[in-house]
C-alpha positions in Angstrom: 52.9 102.0 110.2 50.1 104.3 111.5 51.1 107.1 113.8 49.8 107.0 117.4 46.9 109.3 118.0 46.8 110.7 121.5 44.0 112.6 123.2 44.5 113.8 126.8 41.7 114.6 129.2 42.5 116.2 132.5 40.1 116.1 135.5 40.7 117.2 139.1 39.2 115.6 142.2 39.1 118.6 144.6 38.6 116.4 147.7 42.0 114.5 147.3 43.9 117.1 145.2 44.5 114.5 142.6 44.8 115.2 138.9 43.7 112.4 136.6 45.2 112.5 133.2 43.6 110.0 130.8 45.4 109.1 127.7 43.8 107.5 124.7 46.4 106.1 122.4 45.1 104.3 119.4 41.9 103.6 121.3 43.6 102.3 124.4 42.8 103.8 127.8 45.8 104.6 129.9 45.1 106.5 133.2 47.8 108.5 134.9 47.3 109.7 138.4 49.4 112.5 139.8 48.9 113.9 143.3 49.1 117.7 143.9 52.5 117.2 145.7 53.9 115.2 142.7 52.7 117.8 140.3 54.4 120.6 142.4 57.6 118.6 142.5 57.6 117.9 138.8 56.9 121.6 138.0 59.8 122.6 140.3 62.2 120.2 138.5 61.0 121.6 135.2 61.6 125.2 136.4 65.1 124.3 137.6 65.9 122.6 134.3 64.6 125.6 132.3 66.7 128.0 134.5 69.8 125.9 133.9 69.3 125.8 130.2 68.7 129.5 130.0 71.8 130.2 132.1 74.0 127.9 130.0 72.8 129.6 126.8 73.6 133.0 128.2 77.1 131.8 129.2 77.7 130.4 125.7 76.6 133.7 124.2 79.0 135.6 126.4 81.8 133.2 125.6 81.3 133.3 121.8 80.5 136.9 121.5 77.4 138.3 119.7 78.6 137.7 116.1 79.8 134.1 116.6 76.8 133.2 118.7 74.4 134.5 115.9 76.4 132.6 113.3 76.2 129.5 115.5 72.4 129.9 115.9 72.1 130.0 112.1 74.4 127.2 111.2 74.4 125.1 114.4 78.2 124.7 114.0 81.4 126.0 115.5 84.8 125.6 113.8 87.9 125.3 115.9 91.5 124.8 114.8 93.5 122.0 116.3 96.3 123.0 118.6 98.1 119.6 118.2 98.0 118.9 114.5 98.5 121.4 111.7 95.7 121.4 109.1 93.2 119.7 111.4 89.9 121.4 112.3 87.0 120.5 114.5 83.4 121.2 113.7 81.5 121.3 117.0 77.8 120.8 116.4 74.7 121.3 118.5 73.1 117.9 119.5 75.6 116.0 117.2 79.1 114.6 117.0 82.2 116.6 116.7 83.6 116.2 113.2 87.4 116.1 112.7 88.4 117.6 109.3 91.9 117.1 107.8 92.8 118.8 104.5 89.1 119.5 103.7 87.8 115.9 104.4 86.0 114.5 107.3 88.4 111.9 108.9 86.6 110.9 112.0 83.8 111.8 114.4 84.1 112.3 118.1 80.9 111.4 120.1 80.7 113.3 123.3 77.5 112.7 125.3 76.2 115.0 128.0 75.1 113.8 131.4 71.4 113.3 132.2 69.6 116.7 132.0 72.8 118.6 131.4 72.0 121.6 129.1 73.4 121.3 125.6 75.2 124.6 125.9 77.2 123.2 128.8 78.3 120.2 126.7 79.4 122.6 123.9 81.4 124.7 126.4 83.0 121.6 127.8 84.1 120.6 124.3 85.4 124.0 123.6 87.3 124.1 126.9 88.9 120.8 126.1 89.8 121.8 122.5 91.5 125.0 123.9 93.3 123.5 126.9 93.7 119.7 126.6 92.9 118.3 123.2 94.2 114.9 124.0 91.7 114.6 126.9 88.9 115.2 124.5 90.1 112.3 122.4 90.4 110.1 125.5 86.9 110.8 126.8 85.1 110.7 123.4 83.9 107.7 121.5 85.9 107.9 118.4 84.1 106.8 115.2 86.8 106.4 112.6 86.3 107.2 108.9 90.0 107.1 107.9 93.4 107.4 109.5 94.9 110.8 110.5 98.2 111.3 108.8 
């Protein structure tokens, strides 16, 4: 399967304040018209989203501390011990499922999805809050993908 080639040409009509974006995908012509007001609104939404992501990452950094945050940046994983079951650990991963480890083996995966446009760091902090305060609520809200029974 050939990859789609895309060439974008931007032109501006100064009389109407309209930006024309022309996409050529595999030889197909696909015009996209965006008014000045729509562009300003889109850029404002993108700026708000960027600010939310930046703030959430800063809060995660403060919560974890410098050393654990750097380790998390390198590995993409956080280990947490279960408060309910002895010998059970959770591996909380960025953009991935939460793995449940029992006696060194992955027993199940917990799939916790974030809301539309919620920063990933907020999802991670929510999971950490639930693991520390109400572990059973995490199991209730997550989609449990079993690999084997917990003993």
